[in-house]
N, C-alpha and C positions, 0 to 999 in steps of 0.2 A: 503494499500499500504505500509505503513512503516512497519509494524509488520512483512508482507511478507517479505523485505527488509533484516531486521532483521534476520529472520527464514533462507533466503539465505547465509546470511552472515556467522550465524551461524555452518550450512552446510557445507560450504565452509572451513570456520576452523580446524573444524572436519576431512573431509578428507585429508589436509593438515599437522596434527600432525606427527610429527617425533616418532611413537610408537617405533622403533627401531635405536637407535644410532650407527653411525657407525663410529670408528675413525682406519685409516690404519695409523701406522707408526712403523721403525727398524725392520719389517719383522714380526709384529705381528696386525691382523687384531681384534679389539676390537669393539664389538655388546653389546648392553646397551639397555635389555626390560625397554622400558619408558613410561608406565602406572602407577604412582601411585596410589595409597601407596602399593594394592599389586600387580602390573603389572599383570594382570589377560592380556591374550592373546584373542584377535578377530582373525576374517579373516583378519581383515585392518593387524593386527600387523603382521598376519602368514605371510601374503603376503610383508612384509618387511621384516620378518626376513628371507626369502625365499631368497628374493634381495639381502642381504647383505651375503648368504652364496654364492650365484652364484658370489657375484661380488670378495670374498675373495677368492673361489677356482681360477676364471681365474686371477686372478693379480698375476703373477709372481712373486712381491717382498715381498708376504704374504709366510709367512715359519707356524704361527702357529695362531692358531684363539681363542679367548677367549670370553664367553658368560656371563654377570653378568644383574642382573639387579638395578634399579634406587633406591637409596637412600638405609636407614641401615637397614630395615624393612621386608624387601621380596627379594627373588630372585623373584620366581615367585608365585602365587597361584595358576597358570593354566587356566582353560578356563574363558571367561567372564558368571557367570549363568547366569545374566540379560537377557544377548546376548542371548543363548541357551532358555531360558523359552519365548521368544518373536519371535523364528523362527519357521518353521515347520521342521517337520523331515526330508522332503528329505535334507532341507538345513545342519541339524546338520549330515548327514550322506555324504554331500560333503565336510564340513568344517571339521570334521575329517579325510576325504580320502585327502583332502590337506592338512593338520596337519602332518600327517602320511609320505606322499613322501619330506615335507619339511625336517623331523628331518631325514629320509632314505638319503637323500642327503646331510646331515650334516655327520652323519654316515661313507657315503662312498668316503667323500670328503679327496684324500689322501693326508691331512695335520693334522696335532693332534690339537686338538680341545679339549681346557679344560672351565669346566664349573666352576665359581668364585663365590663361592654360598655365599652370603652376608647375609641373613637372611631365611627366613619360605620358605622353598621349598616342595610345598605339590603338589598332585593331578597331573594335567596336568606340571606344573611345572617341579615336578621330572622326569617325563617324559621326558623333554627336558634334563634335565642335565643325564639322565641316557644314551641318547642318543651321548653323549660326550666322549671323548677317557679318560681323567683326571679328577676326582672330588674333588676341593681345599673350604673348606668351613671354615668359620670365629668361635670360639670357643663361645658360647651361643650364639649364634644371632639368633639362630631360630630353628624348627622342621623341620623333613620331616616326608614324609610318603604319601601314597596313600588311601584319605579314602573316596572318589566316592562311594562304597556302602551305605554309610550315605543317597546319593543322590536318591540310586534305580538305579543306574548304576555299569557300570563296567570299568577300567581307558582306555579310547578307542583311546589314541594316543601310542602306543606301549608299555602303562604299563605293562599287565598282559605277556607281551612274553620277554621283558627286563628285567626286575623284576626278573623271575624263571632265567634265564640265569645267570645274576647274584649272585643271592643268593641259588638257587634249588628251585626244583618244591613245595615241602611241606612246604618249609619255605615262600616261596613268596604267595601262597594262603592262609598262614596262614594272614600275614601281610596286604594284599588285604581285605579277608574275615571279619576281625575284624575293616580293616582301622587304626588298629594303627599310633599314630604320636610319633615319636622317637625323639633322642637328635641325635646332628652329631657323638658325642662318638659313638654311638651303628650302627649309620651309619658305620663309619669307620669298625666296629667290623663285621659289615654282608657282608663288601666290597663294598659296596655304595660310602664311601668317602674315598680319597686315603691319605689325608694331610686336618688336619687343623691346621691352624694359630693361635695364639694368636696373637689381633690387637686392639688398643684401640679407632680405630675411622675406619670408613670404609676407610676410603680416604690413611689410612696406611695398608688396609688390597689388597686394589687394589695395590698399590705399590707392598708388596711381591709377591700378583699373577704372575705379572708383571714382579720382578724379576725372580720366579719360571719358568716362559714361555722362556722368554730371553735364557735358557739354555739348550733350543731346538731349538735354532736359530743360524743361522752363526755368526758368523766363530767357534763358540763353538762347536758346532753338523751337521755333516752334516744331513740340513734339510729334506735333498731329501728322505734319509735312513730311517731317523722317519718318515715321511710322508708312507711309501713303508711298514716299521714293521706295523702300524696301519693298512693299506686298508689289509696284509696279515691275520692279525688275526682278524676282524671286516669280512672281507666277507670268508677268508677260515673256519670261524666256522660253516657259516652256510651252507657249501657245502660238497659233499662224499668227506674221508678224500685224498683218490689218487688226485680228481679234485682240491683240496687244494695244495695240493705238487706240484701240475701242476702250481699253479697260483704262489704260492710260487718260483720256480726255473724261471718264467715270469719276478718276479719283482726283481728279484738277477740278471736278465741276463739286464734289464734298469739301473739297479746300475752300472754294472761292465761295461757300456757304457758310465758313468758319469766322468766329470772330478775329482767330490768329491772324488769318489774312486780310481781313479788314485792319488788324491792329500794324501788319506788318508792310503794305500800299499807303499808309498814314503815315508812319515812322518816316517813310524812304520819301517822301512828297515834302513833308516837314522838319528833313533831313535834323532826324533825332535816332538814338537807338530804340527800337522797340522790346517793350515788353509783353515776352508772349505767358499767356495762360494756358495753352493746351486745352482751347477749345475753340 
């Protein structure tokens, strides 16, 4: 009986672990993958990340989303291999399907999303990062790449598609077929990393990232316009050109009706600094 109680307590503790820590403040939703040391994701973590993305999407005070990993060694090392080795092929399929749906929701949310790459960003971790809009890395903090070929599988959470769109088909095939891991400097050369920050500690890197993110929030920027620029590019790149132009016009009309567009135009005419409010 005692052993059964202990097991039940352990199971309860496992199901209540906060695998994605969320903090919403100052217009920024901060989501931290929390399963150190490698922050590998399970179905449970993906469910929590999905919930965090939807909460940030629906919260009108949130203007920018930042995703990072717990600790200083890993942003994310991808899917939990031990979990995948113990479940059925059917479970693996639905696990990958849900992960794809989660990252698509992140990609299509009309709010800017920044990945703060604080450590190694490999496999599914890079797939998460590629679903964001901007990727910021800490210099010399780790490697990145898609080494799934060494496990006899392919990058199955959007990796084959997003990498080819970011770096080109031939380069993407080479990187995935070799399973090469590379530093953030090469990642920047490839177009996978936007900025590399020098930071002595992980805490300093997070502060630098938040300072970077705040430039896209009110009153500095018209956050609604930033979000719809993101939506026009992310969605428009995947549909026919004429349809993308129609989408651009519709998003522009939404902005023309906003208070921030009125403020921006009036500020320009009156030669003053605009004060955007996100409305």
